[in-house]
C-alpha positions as CSV (number, residue, x, y, z in Angstrom):
1,M,24.9,27.7,16.2
2,T,21.7,25.8,15.1
3,S,19.8,24.0,17.9
4,F,18.1,20.7,17.1
5,D,15.2,19.1,18.4
6,C,16.9,15.8,18.2
7,V,20.3,14.6,17.0
8,I,21.4,11.0,16.3
9,R,25.0,10.6,16.9
10,N,27.6,8.1,15.8
11,G,25.7,5.9,13.6
12,A,26.4,4.5,10.0
13,V,23.7,6.4,8.0
14,V,22.7,3.9,5.2
15,T,20.8,5.1,1.9
16,A,20.3,3.2,-1.3
17,S,23.4,4.5,-2.7
18,D,25.9,5.0,0.4
19,T,26.9,4.2,3.8
20,V,28.3,7.3,5.6
21,A,29.5,7.9,9.2
22,C,27.7,10.9,10.3
23,D,25.1,12.6,12.7
24,V,21.5,13.3,12.0
25,G,20.0,16.6,13.1
26,I,16.3,16.8,13.1
27,I,14.0,20.0,13.4
28,D,10.2,20.1,13.2
29,G,10.0,16.5,12.2
30,V,12.5,16.9,9.2
31,I,16.0,16.1,8.7
32,A,17.8,19.6,8.8
33,A,21.3,18.6,8.7
34,L,23.8,15.5,8.2
35,G,27.3,16.0,9.3
36,R,30.0,15.6,12.2
37,N,29.8,17.4,15.5
38,L,26.3,18.9,15.0
39,A,25.1,21.2,17.6
40,P,23.3,19.8,20.6
41,G,19.8,18.6,20.4
42,R,17.1,18.7,23.0
43,R,17.0,14.9,22.7
44,E,20.5,13.1,21.9
45,I,20.3,9.7,20.7
46,D,23.6,7.5,20.7
47,A,23.8,5.4,17.6
48,T,27.3,4.1,18.1
49,G,27.7,0.6,16.5
50,R,24.4,1.0,14.8
51,L,22.8,1.5,11.5
52,V,20.7,4.5,10.9
53,L,18.1,3.5,8.0
54,P,15.3,5.1,6.4
55,G,12.0,4.0,7.9
56,G,10.3,1.2,5.8
57,V,7.8,2.1,3.3
58,D,5.2,-1.0,2.9
59,T,3.2,-0.3,-0.2
60,H,1.0,-3.4,0.2
61,T,-0.8,-3.6,3.4
62,H,-4.6,-4.7,4.2
63,I,-5.5,-2.9,7.2
64,Q,-9.0,-2.9,8.9
65,E,-10.8,-3.5,5.5
66,P,-14.4,-4.0,5.7
67,P,-15.3,-7.5,6.9
68,K,-16.9,-10.4,5.1
69,P,-19.0,-11.9,7.8
70,P,-18.1,-14.1,9.7
71,L,-14.6,-13.1,8.9
72,R,-12.7,-10.1,10.4
73,S,-9.5,-8.4,9.9
74,A,-7.4,-9.0,13.0
75,D,-5.9,-5.5,12.9
76,T,-7.0,-1.9,13.3
77,F,-5.0,0.9,12.4
78,D,-4.1,1.1,16.1
79,T,-2.6,-2.4,16.3
80,A,-1.4,-2.3,12.7
81,S,0.6,0.9,13.1
82,A,2.1,-0.4,16.4
83,S,3.3,-3.5,14.7
84,A,4.7,-1.3,11.8
85,V,6.9,0.8,14.1
86,A,7.9,-2.2,16.0
87,G,9.4,-3.6,12.8
88,G,10.9,-0.5,11.5
89,T,8.2,0.7,9.1
90,T,7.1,4.4,9.2
91,T,4.9,4.6,6.0
92,V,2.2,2.3,4.6
93,I,-0.1,2.2,1.6
94,C,-3.3,0.3,2.4
95,F,-6.4,-0.2,0.4
96,A,-9.8,1.6,0.1
97,R,-12.2,-0.7,-1.8
98,Q,-15.2,-0.3,-4.0
99,P,-17.8,-2.7,-2.8
100,R,-19.2,-4.5,-5.9
101,G,-22.3,-2.4,-7.1
102,G,-21.4,0.4,-4.7
103,T,-19.7,3.8,-4.6
104,L,-16.0,4.3,-4.3
105,A,-16.1,7.8,-2.9
106,D,-18.3,7.2,0.1
107,N,-15.9,4.2,1.0
108,V,-12.5,6.1,0.6
109,A,-14.1,8.7,3.0
110,A,-15.1,6.1,5.5
111,Y,-11.6,4.6,5.2
112,H,-10.1,8.0,5.8
113,E,-11.7,8.3,9.2
114,L,-10.7,4.8,10.2
115,A,-7.0,5.6,9.2
116,R,-7.0,8.6,11.7
117,A,-5.9,6.1,14.5
118,S,-2.5,5.3,12.5
119,R,0.7,6.0,14.2
120,V,2.5,6.0,10.8
121,D,1.8,8.2,7.8
122,Y,-0.5,6.4,5.1
123,T,-1.8,6.8,1.6
124,F,-4.4,4.5,-0.2
125,H,-4.6,2.2,-3.2
126,L,-8.1,2.5,-4.7
127,I,-9.5,-1.0,-5.5
128,L,-11.9,-1.0,-8.3
129,T,-14.3,-3.9,-8.4
130,D,-17.0,-2.6,-10.6
131,P,-15.6,-0.2,-13.0
132,H,-18.7,1.2,-14.8
133,P,-18.7,4.6,-16.4
134,E,-20.1,6.6,-13.4
135,I,-17.1,5.3,-11.3
136,L,-14.5,5.9,-14.1
137,E,-15.8,9.4,-15.4
138,Q,-17.3,10.8,-12.3
139,E,-15.8,9.5,-9.0
140,L,-12.3,8.4,-10.1
141,P,-11.0,11.8,-11.5
142,A,-11.8,13.6,-8.3
143,L,-10.1,10.9,-6.2
144,V,-6.9,10.8,-8.3
145,E,-6.7,14.6,-8.2
146,A,-7.2,14.5,-4.4
147,G,-3.9,12.6,-4.1
148,H,-4.8,8.8,-4.6
149,R,-2.5,8.1,-7.5
150,S,-2.7,4.3,-7.5
151,I,-5.4,2.0,-8.4
152,K,-5.5,-1.9,-7.8
153,I,-7.4,-4.4,-9.6
154,F,-7.9,-8.1,-9.0
155,L,-8.1,-10.6,-12.0
156,T,-9.3,-13.4,-9.6
157,Y,-11.8,-13.6,-6.6
158,E,-15.6,-13.6,-7.0
159,G,-16.8,-10.4,-5.9
160,A,-13.7,-8.6,-6.3
161,R,-12.2,-9.5,-9.9
162,V,-12.5,-7.5,-13.2
163,T,-12.9,-9.1,-16.6
164,D,-10.2,-8.4,-19.1
165,A,-12.6,-5.9,-20.9
166,E,-13.1,-4.0,-17.5
167,A,-9.3,-4.2,-16.7
168,L,-8.6,-2.4,-20.2
169,R,-11.1,0.3,-19.2
170,V,-9.5,0.8,-15.9
171,L,-6.1,0.9,-17.5
172,A,-7.4,3.6,-20.0
173,A,-8.8,5.8,-17.2
174,A,-5.6,5.6,-15.3
175,R,-3.5,6.7,-18.3
176,R,-5.9,9.6,-18.8
177,L,-5.8,10.6,-15.0
178,G,-2.1,10.0,-14.3
179,A,-2.2,7.0,-11.9
180,I,-0.4,3.7,-11.8
181,V,-2.3,0.4,-11.8
182,C,-1.4,-2.4,-9.5
183,V,-2.6,-6.0,-10.2
184,H,-3.3,-9.3,-8.5
185,A,-2.6,-11.5,-11.5
186,E,-4.0,-14.9,-11.4
187,H,-6.0,-16.6,-14.1
188,H,-9.4,-16.8,-12.4
189,E,-11.2,-19.5,-14.7
190,M,-8.1,-21.7,-14.4
191,I,-8.2,-21.7,-10.5
192,E,-12.0,-22.3,-10.5
193,F,-11.5,-25.4,-12.8
194,Y,-8.9,-26.8,-10.5
195,C,-10.9,-26.0,-7.3
196,E,-13.9,-28.0,-8.8
197,A,-11.8,-30.9,-9.6
198,L,-9.9,-31.0,-6.3
199,L,-13.2,-30.8,-4.3
200,A,-14.9,-33.4,-6.5
201,A,-12.0,-35.7,-5.7
202,G,-12.3,-35.1,-1.9
203,L,-8.9,-33.3,-1.6
204,T,-9.7,-30.4,0.7
205,A,-6.8,-30.1,3.3
206,P,-5.0,-26.7,3.5
207,K,-1.9,-28.2,1.4
208,Y,-4.3,-28.3,-1.8
209,H,-4.5,-24.5,-1.7
210,G,-1.1,-24.8,-3.3
211,W,-2.3,-27.3,-5.9
212,V,-5.2,-25.2,-7.0
213,K,-2.8,-22.4,-7.9
214,P,0.2,-23.9,-9.7
215,M,2.6,-21.3,-11.2
216,V,0.9,-21.5,-14.7
217,V,-2.1,-19.5,-13.5
218,E,0.3,-16.6,-12.2
219,R,2.6,-16.9,-15.1
220,E,-0.1,-16.6,-17.8
221,C,-2.0,-13.7,-16.0
222,T,1.2,-11.9,-15.5
223,H,2.0,-12.3,-19.2
224,R,-1.6,-11.2,-20.1
225,I,-1.8,-7.9,-17.9
226,I,1.6,-6.7,-19.3
227,A,0.4,-7.2,-22.8
228,M,-2.6,-5.2,-22.0
229,A,-0.6,-2.6,-20.3
230,E,1.6,-2.4,-23.3
231,A,-1.3,-2.1,-25.7
232,L,-2.5,1.0,-23.9
233,D,0.8,2.3,-22.8
234,V,0.1,2.2,-19.0
235,P,2.5,1.9,-16.2
236,I,1.8,-0.9,-13.9
237,Q,3.2,-2.9,-10.9
238,V,2.6,-6.7,-10.7
239,F,1.8,-7.5,-7.1
240,H,3.4,-10.4,-5.1
241,V,5.4,-12.1,-7.7
242,S,5.9,-15.6,-6.2
243,G,8.5,-17.4,-8.4
244,A,10.6,-17.8,-11.3
245,E,8.3,-18.0,-14.2
246,S,6.3,-14.8,-13.3
247,A,9.5,-13.0,-12.6
248,E,10.6,-13.9,-16.2
249,E,7.5,-12.4,-17.5
250,V,8.3,-9.0,-15.9
251,A,11.8,-9.3,-17.1
252,R,10.9,-9.6,-20.6
253,G,8.4,-6.7,-20.4
254,Q,11.2,-4.6,-18.8
255,A,13.6,-5.6,-21.6
256,R,11.1,-4.2,-24.0
257,G,11.3,-0.8,-22.3
258,L,7.8,-1.1,-20.6
259,K,7.1,0.7,-17.5
260,V,6.4,-2.4,-15.7
261,W,7.5,-3.0,-12.0
262,A,7.4,-5.9,-9.7
263,E,7.1,-6.6,-5.9
264,T,7.6,-9.8,-3.9
265,C,7.2,-10.4,-0.2
266,P,9.1,-12.1,2.4
267,Q,6.8,-15.1,2.6
268,Y,7.8,-16.0,-1.0
269,L,11.6,-15.7,-0.1
270,T,11.3,-17.8,3.1
271,L,8.2,-20.3,3.2
272,T,7.3,-23.1,0.7
273,A,4.4,-25.2,-0.4
274,A,5.5,-27.7,2.4
275,D,4.3,-25.3,5.0
276,M,0.7,-25.8,3.9
277,D,1.1,-29.6,4.7
278,R,1.9,-29.2,8.3
279,P,0.1,-31.4,11.0
280,G,-3.7,-30.9,11.4
281,F,-5.0,-27.5,10.6
282,E,-1.6,-25.6,11.0
283,G,-1.2,-25.5,7.3
284,A,-4.0,-23.0,7.4
285,K,-1.7,-20.4,8.7
286,Y,0.2,-20.6,5.5
287,I,-2.7,-20.1,3.1
288,F,-2.0,-16.9,1.1
289,S,-2.2,-15.9,-2.6
290,P,-0.4,-16.6,-4.8
291,A,0.7,-19.8,-3.1
292,A,3.9,-20.4,-1.5
293,R,6.4,-22.2,-4.0
294,S,9.6,-24.0,-4.1
295,T,13.2,-23.4,-2.8
296,G,14.1,-23.0,-6.6
297,D,11.7,-20.1,-6.8
298,Q,13.0,-18.4,-3.8
299,E,16.5,-18.5,-5.3
300,A,15.1,-17.0,-8.6
301,L,13.4,-14.3,-6.6
302,W,16.7,-13.4,-4.8
303,A,18.2,-13.3,-8.2
304,A,15.6,-11.0,-9.7
305,I,16.0,-8.6,-6.7
306,R,19.8,-8.5,-7.3
307,T,19.3,-7.6,-11.0
308,G,16.6,-5.2,-10.4
309,V,13.9,-7.0,-11.9
310,I,12.0,-7.0,-8.5
311,G,12.5,-3.5,-7.0
312,N,9.9,-3.6,-4.2
313,V,9.5,-6.1,-1.2
314,S,6.1,-5.5,0.5
315,S,4.4,-7.4,3.3
316,D,1.1,-8.1,1.9
317,H,-0.1,-7.8,5.5
318,S,-3.4,-9.6,5.4
319,P,-4.0,-10.6,9.0
320,S,-6.5,-13.1,10.5
321,R,-6.7,-14.6,13.8
322,Y,-6.0,-18.3,13.9
323,E,-8.3,-19.1,16.9
324,G,-11.9,-17.9,17.4
325,P,-14.8,-17.6,15.1
326,D,-13.8,-14.9,12.7
327,G,-10.4,-16.0,11.3
328,K,-8.8,-19.2,9.9
329,K,-11.1,-21.5,11.8
330,A,-14.3,-19.6,11.2
331,F,-15.7,-22.6,9.4
332,G,-14.2,-25.2,11.5
333,E,-10.9,-27.3,11.3
334,D,-12.5,-29.7,8.8
335,A,-13.2,-26.8,6.4
336,P,-12.0,-27.2,2.9
337,F,-9.1,-24.9,1.8
338,T,-11.5,-22.9,-0.1
339,K,-13.3,-21.7,3.0
340,V,-10.0,-20.7,4.8
341,P,-9.3,-16.9,4.6
342,N,-6.3,-15.9,2.5
343,G,-3.4,-14.0,4.0
344,L,-1.0,-13.7,7.0
345,P,0.2,-11.0,9.2
346,G,3.6,-9.5,8.1
347,L,3.9,-5.9,8.7
348,A,6.1,-6.3,11.8
349,T,8.4,-9.0,10.3
350,R,9.0,-7.7,6.8
351,L,12.1,-5.8,7.5
352,P,13.8,-8.2,10.2
353,V,13.2,-11.2,8.1
354,L,14.3,-9.6,5.0
355,F,17.4,-8.3,6.6
356,S,18.4,-11.6,8.2
357,E,17.6,-13.6,5.1
358,G,19.1,-11.1,2.8
359,V,21.9,-8.8,4.3
360,S,23.0,-11.1,7.2
361,K,23.2,-14.2,5.0
362,G,25.0,-12.2,2.2
363,R,22.3,-12.4,-0.4
364,I,22.0,-8.7,-0.7
365,D,23.9,-5.7,0.4
366,L,22.7,-2.9,2.8
367,Q,22.1,-0.6,-0.1
368,T,19.8,-2.9,-1.8
369,F,17.9,-3.6,1.3
370,V,17.2,0.1,1.7
371,A,16.3,0.5,-1.8
372,I,13.8,-2.5,-2.0
373,T,12.2,-1.6,1.5
374,A,12.1,2.1,1.5
375,T,13.5,4.0,-1.5
376,N,12.2,2.2,-4.5
377,P,8.6,1.9,-3.2
378,A,8.6,5.6,-2.2
379,K,9.7,6.6,-5.7
380,L,7.2,4.3,-7.4
381,F,4.4,5.7,-5.7
382,G,5.2,9.4,-5.4
383,L,6.3,9.7,-1.9
384,H,10.0,10.3,-2.7
385,P,12.1,12.3,-1.6
386,R,10.0,13.2,1.4
387,K,9.9,9.4,2.4
388,G,12.2,6.3,1.6
389,T,15.6,8.1,2.0
390,I,17.8,10.1,4.6
391,A,18.5,13.4,3.1
392,V,18.2,17.0,4.2
393,G,14.6,18.2,3.7
394,A,13.2,14.5,4.0
395,D,10.8,13.6,6.9
396,A,12.7,12.2,9.8
397,D,11.5,8.7,9.4
398,L,14.3,6.6,10.7
399,A,14.9,3.0,12.0
400,I,17.9,2.5,14.2
401,W,19.3,-1.2,13.6
402,D,21.6,-3.4,15.6
403,P,22.9,-5.5,12.8
404,E,24.3,-8.1,15.1
405,K,21.2,-8.5,17.4
406,Q,19.8,-12.0,17.4
407,V,16.1,-12.3,18.0
408,T,13.8,-15.3,18.1
409,I,10.5,-14.2,16.7
410,T,7.5,-14.8,18.7
411,N,4.0,-13.4,18.3
412,S,4.3,-11.6,21.5
413,L,7.2,-9.2,20.2
414,L,5.2,-7.8,17.3
415,H,2.3,-5.7,18.8
416,Q,-0.2,-6.9,16.1
417,G,-4.0,-7.8,16.4
418,S,-3.1,-11.4,14.9
419,D,-2.7,-14.3,17.4
420,Y,0.0,-16.0,15.5
421,T,3.0,-15.1,13.2
422,P,4.1,-17.6,10.4
423,Y,7.8,-16.9,11.7
424,E,7.1,-18.1,15.1
425,G,10.6,-19.5,16.4
426,M,12.6,-18.2,13.7
427,Q,15.9,-16.8,14.7
428,V,17.1,-13.7,12.8
429,T,20.2,-11.6,12.9
430,G,19.6,-7.8,12.8
431,W,16.8,-6.1,14.4
432,P,15.3,-2.5,14.7
433,I,15.9,-1.2,18.2
434,M,14.3,2.3,17.7
435,T,11.9,3.8,15.1
436,L,11.2,7.4,14.7
437,V,8.3,8.8,12.7
438,R,8.7,12.5,11.7
439,G,11.4,12.7,14.3
440,T,9.3,11.4,17.2
441,V,10.3,8.2,18.9
442,A,7.6,5.8,18.2
443,C,9.1,2.4,19.3
444,D,12.0,2.1,21.8
445,G,13.6,-1.2,22.5
446,G,10.5,-3.0,21.6
447,E,8.2,-0.7,23.5
448,I,5.6,1.3,21.8
449,V,5.8,4.8,23.3
450,T,3.4,6.7,21.1
451,G,-0.4,6.3,21.3
452,P,-2.7,5.9,18.2
453,G,-3.2,8.8,15.9
454,G,-0.6,11.2,14.8
455,G,-0.2,9.7,11.4
456,R,-0.9,11.8,8.3
457,F,-2.4,11.3,4.9
458,L,0.0,11.6,2.2
459,A,-1.6,13.1,-0.9
460,R,0.4,12.4,-4.0
461,A,0.7,15.0,-6.8
462,P,1.5,14.0,-10.4
463,Y,5.1,12.6,-10.8
464,P,7.2,11.7,-13.8
465,L,8.1,8.1,-13.2
466,I,4.4,6.9,-14.0
467,A,4.0,9.2,-17.0
468,P,3.2,7.2,-20.1
469,R,5.9,6.4,-22.5
470,G,4.1,7.7,-25.5
471,V,4.7,4.5,-27.3
472,F,2.0,2.0,-28.8
473,P,2.6,-1.3,-30.3
474,G,0.7,-0.1,-33.5
475,P,-0.1,3.4,-35.3
476,F,-2.9,4.2,-33.2
477,N,-3.6,5.6,-29.7
478,P,-6.6,3.4,-28.5
479,V,-7.0,5.5,-25.2
480,D,-7.4,8.8,-27.0
481,G,-8.5,7.6,-30.3
482,V,-5.9,9.3,-32.4
483,P,-3.1,8.0,-34.6
484,V,0.5,8.1,-33.4
């Protein structure tokens, strides 16, 4: 009779397709058996009345990125991974950035060293800010071959953005190398024009961050990057779709058969532009990009999740502290919105907020929840079936949930480096009460029980989902320079 390292008994095992009452047997960090009356385990976990879900796969996290003085990320890989397991997440994709004018390879190597402190498994998106020929032709091929199969570009932000011509070169390189491109899609010049006009009018409070980024700047840029990807036959994901109009652009591309995917984030499903208009400087806590929209946009996003137009909900975890000299208040409480660092913490709260607002309130079912938080992102970024599902042979990355547990969110519960959460005081229904990373309990009853380290880098081999379609809008393949 097989002996297991650990058996989780009597739970309801949930995947993106089914809910099954069965036990989970784990050997050497891998799911070895699913069934009833499994042999004993050296550790036995009783999940009676609980849900056993795949550990979350968060594919958009900014962790310990190099600072821009005086600003500093609030998290290290130690604190970020602690907050991940506290919230039921067991795999993260974060960002290795090329500094403008600098090398990509050296910074990827340095980022690998920082990531050794992670408790959860991880892989990287490569951020290209200066895609000159040496980077695209010499450094990038080796990095993609080493398992970094996703590239991110910004179409806005000075110091990070690429021009349309540079974006096309990145798309072409990704097609040749077998990588997917992820895009921050906002119209840079339009934002700059709005900024200048607002500042000239003396409109500088946090709420005006939303005014500088109306939906048109996202909608136009989403349309544009999808058109560029279609022209070169390159699979892309549009990051942090914030509302109805940009989701409609994605849906139109998908209806044409394009390999275009979209993610959104809990903040776009729960927060609105009104949050930036809180008293005093409190609105600064809610400055992130694209900006929060309306309740109507929230309903449109839920509908896009239900229809599959949006298949991935990430955190876009980008934590600053609120107090102190290196975060939201770095330039003082009278600073214009343009001086307030973008982003908010969200690794720990992504799954509980989405479960409560989605499953507990009847907007989505359990299978959709698993799909958009674990299975779909794992598939899209080449991590499935090792990650994102509960199946024999998959890593035993699991989150045991109490679907009825009511929790009032406070920052003290989240084990993160930031000193605030945008969800302070929010009551949620459904909470992960235990998280296992490759069969090892990492969080139990809200207590972190593993130390930093132990996470593994996930190199990603080529995979069919992101292969080009072989379809161009005309009779010529402009990437390879041949007729089709």
